[in-house]
C-alpha positions in Angstrom: 185.4 145.0 -47.2 183.5 143.3 -50.0 185.0 142.9 -53.4 183.4 145.1 -56.1 180.9 143.4 -58.2 181.6 142.1 -61.5 181.0 144.5 -64.4 181.2 144.9 -68.0 183.4 147.7 -69.2 180.5 149.7 -70.2 178.9 149.4 -66.8 182.1 150.5 -65.2 182.2 153.6 -67.5 179.0 154.6 -66.7 179.2 154.0 -63.1 182.5 156.3 -62.9 180.5 159.1 -64.9 178.0 159.1 -62.5 180.2 159.0 -59.4 182.2 161.9 -61.1 178.9 163.8 -61.0 177.9 163.9 -64.8 174.2 163.7 -65.4 174.1 164.2 -69.3 175.9 163.5 -72.4 175.3 164.2 -76.1 175.8 161.3 -78.7 175.3 159.6 -82.1 174.8 155.9 -81.2 177.2 153.2 -82.7 177.6 149.7 -82.5 181.2 149.9 -81.1 179.9 151.2 -77.6 176.6 149.1 -77.4 177.6 148.2 -73.8 177.7 151.7 -72.7 174.4 152.2 -74.4 173.2 149.1 -72.4 174.7 150.3 -69.3 173.1 153.9 -69.5 169.4 152.3 -69.9 169.6 151.0 -66.4 170.4 154.7 -65.4 168.2 156.6 -67.6 166.7 158.3 -64.6 170.0 159.7 -63.3 171.9 160.3 -66.8 170.0 161.8 -69.7 171.6 161.2 -73.0 170.4 163.5 -75.9 170.7 161.8 -79.3 172.2 164.3 -81.8 171.8 163.8 -85.8 175.5 164.4 -86.6 178.8 163.7 -84.5 180.0 166.9 -85.2 176.9 168.7 -83.6 177.1 166.3 -80.6 180.8 167.3 -79.8 179.5 171.0 -80.3 177.1 170.2 -77.7 179.5 169.0 -75.2 181.8 171.9 -76.1 179.1 174.2 -75.3 178.1 172.5 -72.1 181.8 172.7 -70.8 181.5 176.5 -71.9 178.3 176.9 -70.1 179.1 174.8 -66.7 183.0 174.7 -66.3 182.2 171.0 -66.0 183.3 168.5 -68.8 180.8 168.1 -71.5 180.4 164.6 -72.3 180.2 163.3 -76.0 179.7 159.7 -77.1 180.6 158.7 -80.7 181.4 155.7 -82.8 184.9 154.9 -84.2 186.2 155.9 -87.6 183.7 158.4 -89.5 182.1 159.2 -86.1 185.4 160.1 -84.4 186.3 162.2 -87.5 183.2 164.1 -87.8 183.5 164.9 -84.0 187.1 166.6 -84.4 185.4 170.0 -85.1 183.9 170.0 -81.7 187.1 168.9 -79.9 189.0 172.1 -82.0 186.3 174.4 -81.0 187.0 173.1 -77.1 190.4 173.5 -77.5 190.3 177.1 -78.6 187.7 178.1 -76.5 189.4 176.2 -73.2 186.2 174.3 -72.6 186.5 171.1 -70.7 185.2 168.3 -72.8 185.3 164.5 -72.7 185.1 162.9 -76.3 184.3 159.0 -75.7 185.0 157.2 -78.8 183.9 153.2 -79.2 187.0 151.9 -81.0 187.7 148.6 -82.8 188.4 145.5 -80.6 192.2 145.6 -79.8 192.9 142.6 -82.1 191.8 144.7 -85.0 193.4 147.8 -84.2 196.3 148.6 -86.5 195.2 146.3 -89.5 193.4 149.2 -91.4 190.1 147.5 -90.6 186.4 148.3 -91.0 186.3 152.2 -89.8 189.7 152.1 -88.1 191.2 155.5 -87.0 194.1 156.0 -84.5 192.6 158.5 -82.3 195.9 158.8 -80.6 197.5 160.4 -84.0 194.5 162.2 -85.0 193.5 164.1 -82.0 197.0 164.5 -80.6 197.5 168.1 -82.2 194.1 169.4 -80.9 193.1 167.9 -77.8 194.6 168.7 -74.4 195.1 164.9 -73.6 194.5 161.5 -75.6 194.3 158.1 -74.0 193.0 154.5 -74.8 191.8 152.0 -72.4 193.5 148.6 -72.6 192.1 147.0 -69.7 188.5 147.7 -68.2 189.9 147.7 -64.9 191.6 150.9 -65.6 188.4 152.6 -66.7 187.7 154.6 -63.2 191.5 155.6 -63.3 191.6 156.7 -66.8 188.2 158.6 -66.4 188.9 160.3 -63.2 192.3 161.5 -64.3 190.7 162.9 -67.6 188.4 164.9 -65.5 191.0 166.4 -63.8 193.0 167.2 -66.9 189.9 168.6 -68.5 189.3 171.3 -65.9 192.6 172.2 -64.7 194.9 174.8 -65.5 193.8 176.0 -69.1 190.6 173.5 -69.4 190.1 171.5 -72.5 189.2 168.7 -74.3 190.2 164.9 -73.6 189.8 162.4 -76.0 189.4 158.3 -74.6 189.2 155.5 -77.2 187.5 152.6 -75.7 188.0 149.5 -77.8 184.8 147.3 -78.4 186.0 144.4 -76.4 187.1 146.4 -73.5 183.7 147.5 -72.8 182.5 144.0 -73.2 185.1 142.8 -70.8 184.1 141.7 -67.2 186.1 143.0 -64.2 186.1 143.4 -60.4 187.0 147.0 -60.0 185.5 149.9 -57.7 184.6 153.5 -58.5 186.7 156.5 -57.9 185.8 159.5 -55.8 185.6 162.9 -57.4 189.2 164.4 -57.5 189.8 167.3 -55.4 190.0 170.7 -57.1 192.6 173.2 -56.8 193.7 176.4 -58.2 196.5 178.5 -58.0 196.0 181.5 -55.7 197.5 184.8 -56.2 200.5 185.5 -53.9 200.5 188.4 -51.7 203.5 189.8 -53.3 201.9 189.6 -56.7 198.7 191.1 -55.5 200.3 194.2 -53.8 202.6 194.6 -57.1 199.3 194.5 -59.4 197.8 197.1 -57.1 200.6 199.2 -56.9 201.2 199.5 -60.5 197.1 200.1 -61.0 197.2 202.8 -58.4 200.0 204.7 -60.2 198.4 204.3 -64.1 196.7 207.5 -65.8 195.0 205.5 -68.2 194.3 201.9 -67.0 192.1 199.2 -68.8 191.1 195.8 -67.7 190.6 192.8 -70.0 188.9 190.1 -68.6 187.9 186.8 -70.2 188.4 183.0 -70.2 186.9 180.0 -68.3 186.2 179.8 -64.6 184.1 182.8 -64.2 181.3 181.4 -61.8 178.7 183.7 -60.4 180.7 184.4 -57.4 183.7 185.5 -59.3 181.6 187.8 -61.7 180.0 189.6 -58.7 183.5 190.2 -57.5 184.6 191.6 -60.9 181.5 193.6 -60.9 182.1 195.3 -57.1 185.9 195.7 -58.1 185.7 197.7 -61.3 182.8 199.8 -59.8 184.7 200.6 -56.7 187.7 201.6 -58.5 185.8 203.1 -61.5 187.8 201.2 -63.9 187.0 200.4 -67.5 186.4 196.8 -68.2 187.0 195.3 -71.9 185.8 191.7 -72.4 187.8 189.1 -74.6 186.3 188.0 -77.8 183.0 186.8 -77.4 182.6 186.9 -73.6 180.6 190.0 -73.3 178.6 188.2 -70.5 181.1 188.6 -67.8 179.6 191.8 -66.7 176.2 193.4 -67.0 176.8 195.5 -70.1 174.6 198.3 -68.4 177.5 198.8 -65.7 179.4 202.1 -66.1 182.8 200.3 -66.2 181.8 198.1 -69.4 183.3 199.7 -72.3 183.1 196.8 -75.1 184.8 193.9 -76.6 187.6 193.2 -78.2 187.6 191.0 -81.4 185.5 191.2 -84.7 183.1 194.2 -84.7 185.1 196.0 -82.2 185.1 200.0 -83.0 188.3 201.8 -83.8 188.1 204.1 -81.0 188.3 201.2 -78.5 191.3 199.6 -80.3 192.9 202.9 -79.9 192.1 203.5 -76.9 193.6 200.2 -75.5 196.7 201.0 -77.6 196.9 204.4 -75.8 196.4 202.8 -72.2 199.5 202.9 -69.9 198.7 199.9 -67.9 196.6 196.8 -69.2 195.6 194.1 -66.9 194.4 191.0 -68.3 192.6 188.5 -66.2 191.9 185.0 -67.0 192.1 185.5 -70.6 194.5 184.3 -73.3 195.9 187.0 -75.6 194.7 185.3 -78.6 194.4 186.7 -82.2 191.1 188.2 -81.9 191.4 189.5 -78.7 194.7 191.2 -79.3 193.8 192.4 -82.8 195.9 190.1 -84.9 198.5 190.4 -82.4 198.7 194.1 -83.1 197.7 195.4 -79.6 200.5 194.0 -77.3 204.1 193.2 -78.0 207.6 193.2 -76.7 208.1 195.0 -73.4 208.5 198.7 -73.9 206.0 198.9 -77.0 202.5 200.0 -76.1 201.1 199.6 -72.9 202.4 197.9 -69.8 200.9 194.6 -69.5 200.2 192.9 -66.0 199.0 189.4 -67.2 197.2 186.9 -64.8 196.4 183.4 -66.0 196.1 180.0 -64.3 198.6 177.9 -66.8 202.1 179.2 -66.6 202.8 178.2 -70.2 200.2 180.7 -71.5 201.7 183.6 -69.9 203.8 185.6 -72.3 203.1 183.2 -75.2 201.8 186.5 -77.1 203.1 189.4 -75.3 205.8 190.4 -72.8 204.3 191.5 -69.6 205.7 193.3 -67.0 204.1 191.5 -64.3 203.6 187.8 -64.9 201.1 186.2 -62.3 200.0 182.5 -62.3 196.8 182.5 -60.8 193.3 181.8 -61.3 190.6 184.4 -62.3 188.6 183.7 -59.3 191.1 184.0 -56.5 192.5 187.2 -58.0 189.3 189.0 -58.6 188.1 187.8 -55.0 191.4 189.4 -53.6 191.1 192.5 -55.6 187.3 193.1 -54.5 188.5 193.1 -50.9 191.2 195.7 -51.6 190.7 199.3 -50.7 189.5 201.5 -53.6 191.3 204.6 -54.5 189.4 208.1 -53.6 188.8 210.1 -56.8 190.9 208.1 -58.8 192.7 210.3 -61.8 191.4 208.0 -64.6 187.5 208.5 -63.5 187.1 210.5 -67.1 188.9 208.1 -68.9 186.6 205.5 -67.9 183.5 207.9 -68.5 185.0 208.9 -71.9 185.3 205.1 -72.8 181.6 204.4 -71.8 180.2 207.2 -73.8 182.1 205.9 -76.6 180.8 202.3 -76.1 177.0 203.8 -75.8 177.3 205.6 -78.9 178.5 202.9 -81.0 175.8 200.6 -79.7 173.2 202.7 -81.5 171.9 201.1 -84.7 173.0 202.6 -88.2 170.7 202.8 -91.3 171.7 199.7 -93.6 170.7 198.7 -96.9 167.7 196.3 -97.3 164.3 196.2 -95.7 165.7 194.5 -92.2 167.8 196.7 -90.0 169.6 194.1 -87.9 170.8 196.8 -85.4 167.1 197.6 -84.5 166.1 193.8 -84.4 169.1 193.0 -81.5 167.6 196.0 -79.7 164.1 194.7 -79.9 165.4 190.8 -79.2 167.0 192.7 -76.0 163.8 194.4 -74.8 161.7 191.0 -75.2 164.1 188.3 -74.0 164.4 187.5 -70.4 167.8 188.6 -68.8 168.8 185.0 -68.2 168.3 183.9 -71.8 171.2 182.2 -73.4 172.1 183.6 -77.0 174.1 181.5 -79.2 175.7 181.7 -82.6 178.3 180.1 -85.0 180.6 182.2 -87.4 179.7 184.7 -90.0 179.5 188.4 -90.7 175.9 188.3 -89.2 177.5 187.7 -85.8 178.6 191.5 -85.9 175.1 192.7 -84.9 175.3 190.6 -81.7 178.5 191.8 -80.6 177.6 195.4 -81.5 174.2 195.7 -80.4 173.1 193.1 -78.1 173.3 193.9 -74.6 174.2 191.0 -72.3 173.0 191.5 -68.6 173.3 188.1 -67.0 176.4 186.0 -66.7 176.7 182.6 -68.7 174.3 184.0 -71.3 176.6 183.7 -74.3 177.6 181.0 -76.1 179.8 181.7 -79.3 183.0 179.9 -80.7 186.1 181.8 -80.3 187.3 178.8 -82.6 185.4 181.0 -85.3 183.7 177.6 -86.3 180.4 177.8 -88.3 177.5 175.5 -87.4 178.3 176.0 -83.5 174.9 178.1 -82.7 172.2 175.4 -83.0 174.1 172.5 -80.9 175.0 174.9 -78.6 171.5 176.0 -78.1 170.5 172.6 -77.5 173.2 172.2 -75.1 171.9 175.2 -73.1 168.1 174.0 -73.5 168.9 170.3 -72.3 170.0 172.2 -69.0 166.8 173.9 -68.5 167.6 177.3 -70.0 165.9 179.4 -72.6 168.1 179.7 -75.8 168.1 181.7 -78.8 170.3 180.6 -81.8 171.2 183.5 -84.1 172.6 181.8 -87.2 173.4 183.0 -90.9 172.3 180.9 -93.4 175.5 179.3 -94.4 176.0 178.7 -90.7 172.8 177.3 -89.8 173.0 174.8 -92.9 176.1 173.1 -91.4 173.8 171.4 -88.7 170.2 172.2 -89.8 169.1 168.4 -88.9 169.3 169.5 -85.4 166.0 171.0 -85.4 165.0 167.2 -85.3 166.8 166.9 -81.8 165.0 170.1 -80.8 161.6 168.8 -81.7 162.2 165.6 -80.3 163.1 166.6 -76.8 160.8 169.6 -77.0 163.5 172.0 -76.0 163.1 175.6 -75.3 164.9 177.0 -78.4 164.0 179.8 -80.6 166.2 179.7 -83.7 166.6 183.1 -85.9 168.3 182.4 -89.2 169.5 185.6 -90.9 169.2 184.8 -94.6 170.9 186.9 -96.9 171.9 183.9 -99.6 175.6 184.2 -99.3 178.6 183.2 -97.5 178.9 187.1 -96.5 182.5 186.9 -94.6 184.0 185.1 -97.4 182.3 187.4 -99.8 183.8 190.3 -97.7 187.4 189.4 -97.8 187.0 188.5 -101.6 185.7 192.0 -102.4 188.6 193.5 -100.2 191.3 191.9 -102.1 189.6 191.2 -105.7 186.7 193.7 -106.2 183.9 192.3 -108.4 185.7 188.7 -108.6 183.6 186.7 -106.2 183.9 182.8 -106.3 181.8 180.2 -104.7 180.0 182.5 -102.1 176.3 182.1 -103.1 173.7 180.1 -101.0 170.8 178.0 -102.7 168.8 178.1 -99.4 165.7 176.2 -98.7 162.6 177.4 -97.6 163.6 177.8 -93.9 160.1 178.2 -92.8 158.7 175.1 -94.4 161.9 173.2 -93.5 161.1 173.7 -89.6 157.6 173.1 -90.0 158.3 169.5 -91.3 159.9 168.9 -87.8 156.6 170.2 -86.2 158.3 173.5 -85.1 156.8 176.7 -85.4 157.9 179.0 -88.0 157.6 182.4 -89.5 159.2 184.4 -92.1 160.3 188.0 -91.6 160.9 190.5 -94.5 160.4 193.7 -93.0 161.8 195.7 -89.6 158.7 196.3 -88.6 157.5 192.5 -88.6 160.1 191.2 -86.2 158.9 192.5 -83.0 155.5 190.7 -83.5 157.2 187.5 -84.7 159.6 187.3 -81.8 156.5 187.8 -79.4 154.6 185.0 -81.3 157.5 182.6 -81.1 158.1 183.4 -77.3 154.1 183.0 -76.7 154.5 179.5 -78.7 154.8 176.5 -76.1 157.4 174.6 -78.1 160.5 175.4 -80.1 160.2 177.9 -82.9 162.1 179.4 -85.9 162.1 182.6 -87.7 163.6 183.2 -91.1 164.9 186.8 -91.6 165.5 188.0 -95.0 168.1 190.5 -95.1 170.0 192.2 -98.3 173.4 190.9 -99.2 174.4 194.4 -99.6 174.0 194.7 -95.5 177.6 192.9 -95.4 178.6 193.8 -92.0 177.8 196.7 -89.2 180.1 199.2 -90.5 179.8 199.1 -94.3 177.8 197.9 -97.0 178.9 195.7 -99.9 178.7 198.2 -102.5 180.8 200.6 -100.3 183.4 198.0 -99.6 183.6 197.2 -103.5 184.0 201.0 -104.3 186.7 201.6 -101.6 188.8 198.5 -102.6 188.6 199.3 -106.2 190.2 202.4 -105.4 193.0 201.2 -103.4 196.4 199.5 -104.6 196.3 195.7 -103.8 198.8 195.7 -101.3 196.6 198.1 -99.1 193.5 196.4 -99.4 193.8 193.9 -96.7 194.1 196.8 -94.2 190.8 198.3 -95.2 188.7 198.0 -92.0 185.4 196.5 -92.5 184.0 195.0 -89.3 
């Protein structure tokens, strides 16, 4: 066998990425990884590199790509400030269980540890947030470390892996071959566990299924839809994963998280058996850890998750199963459904409650966002990807938008502001049509990524909900300290003029009646578009106005204000 050709570390890295099946990455270029950029030039027909305008945005793009595809999103940044900027995307990927690879061009080895120019110890900085951190000290080990990192990023509970690549290692010339794609394996549900799960469900009077987490490919989603339909079970999705099941299904009854109606929270609390498949019982899904607790308190919990260390972390299950969502739901879909299940009316009642809550209610101001979400659903294709960051504006998506197809919701379970626009870039760069819905404060985290959308002519519609404030923070301040808000006003630009400066079609929407025609024109436009929708700051959330919140909070003693339900 002939010896491998001599290559630079940068060439080895790029060739190994290609060998692992990667075809796209997101970056802000830096002088510390010029050899990687040069190697990518030779493969620009096989690997598309999207040049973002901020490392935080590039990292969020990679995190969103991982969420959308179950493959590691690739992000390349320079040392020091570049790596530090990228930490927000790594944190989001970690909390969202999204596979991601952050490749950091680092200082030359002889400069490390001397507090040199832009020195940053990636091992220390990322150790508490990334799933794994590695530094390459020899270019001949790049294939090994990169292949291992792909496996770590996608196995068990997926997450981000950070690799520091010293500049001189990328310049080093070595003889080393590429490695094959590692074999993928996932824990399958054992026959005994499956039998016990089915037995407990069949004996239930008021069961509820909570599904979420990574790994729900098209086959798994189809099996889920078949199973809950055959068994007439009510299905709840975990926080911001409403796209797991067509929301038109008679089994779909809502999402646990922010904007969840009190009726659904109470209904889960009244269930006698709750089966969770693939989802962590994170703070939002568990409603601040109040829904599930020690064994003997609340519903019997059956927890299915692919990583053993996540089971029992938040609640004490009566049945704990280490298995992937895909293997579990495939097995369940093949099990015989009960005849005339005793919980049929329980499911129907939950479905009726969900449908009633989806209906828009009157709200202060000239634009009713609930009506706008219904209009958007009517005009968009079913496979359009809806993205958002963090803020009270997202409540209208959660409550009123109807998700019909899988992999159509990209929203940070980490609650990170600014995620929506980079996530839309990630979706559109894979050929999907994306709609980013952002609050004004949320949008202004990475507004410069309009330049990325314009440069690559990506199919993205941006809808900026402009109420001139950090609405979520104002809501929390008004709950605890009514009438005493600080640092929540946003002095916004003219968003339409800002978008037009990048050559993007833009319109202002100031009335509900204007929204439909503005969206239609944006969709008919050949390139990217932005709509700036002006709303009243009094329309604080889907369930309560700012005026009403201030009044109610002022009437309560301080110790009771935190419990005031506002979303």
